N, C-alpha and C positions, 0 to 999 in steps of 0.2 A: 909306157903304160899311160892310159888316160885317167882322168880324175875319177870316173865312175868305178873303174877297176880297183883303184887304190882304196876308195871308200868301202867297197864290198869286201875286199881282203881284210881291212881293218875290222869291219863288223864281224866277219867270220872268226878272226883271231880272238876278239874280245868275247864272243859267245863261247868258243872252245875253252878259253881260260876260265870263264865263269862256271861252265859245266865241270871242268876239272877240279876246281876248288870247292864246289858245292857238294860233290859226291864224296861222302865219308862212310866207310864201312864200320861196323861194330867190331872194334879191335881192342884188345885181344879176345880170343875165344877161350873161356875158362871152363874146365870140366866141373860138373856139379859135385863130383866126388873129391875134388881137391880142397881139403880142409885148410891148407896153409896158404892158399892163394889170396892175394890182396885184391879185392874187388874195387876197381877204379872206375871213374866216369867213362861212359860209352863202352864198357866191356860187355861181353855176351856170354851168359851162362848156358851151357849146353850139355845134354846127356850124350856124351861122345861115344860111350860104349853101349848105348841102347839098353841099359839095365832096367829102365822103367817100363819097357814094353811088356815084360812078363806079368805086370800087374793089371794090364788092360783086359777088360771083360766083365762078366757078371759073376758075382760071388754070392754064395748062399751059406748062411750059418744057421744050423738048427740045434736046439737043445730042448728035448722033450716036446712041449707044445709051442715053444717059442722059436720063431724063425726071423731071420733078417736077410733081406736081399739088397746087395750093394752093387751098383754098376759104375765102373770106372772107364772113362774115355780119355784118350790123349788129344790134347788141343795144342796146335801149333800157333805161334805168334799171339800168345795170350798177353794182354796188357794189364799190368797191375801197378798200383800206386803204393809206394812205401814212403811214408812221411810226405814231403812235398815233391818227390821225384816220381816220374812215371817210367816204368820199366816194361 
């Protein structure tokens, strides 16, 4: 192999190693209903059983002349800040 081939192979190997170590998944996935789960750094809370879908929609409350309309939407990938950490 010539010198250019060796350099290119090394560049590709270094790039692949960098990509491999840079890709981190949110692990573990914890159900939002698991009350005993310890929430650790980089964990992912998820509605695994899709229990929150039944609340999506427009809700109307009436009591005599008083009424209240509430609209609930489901948002994915919502970023929230708790203390100094972003989730």
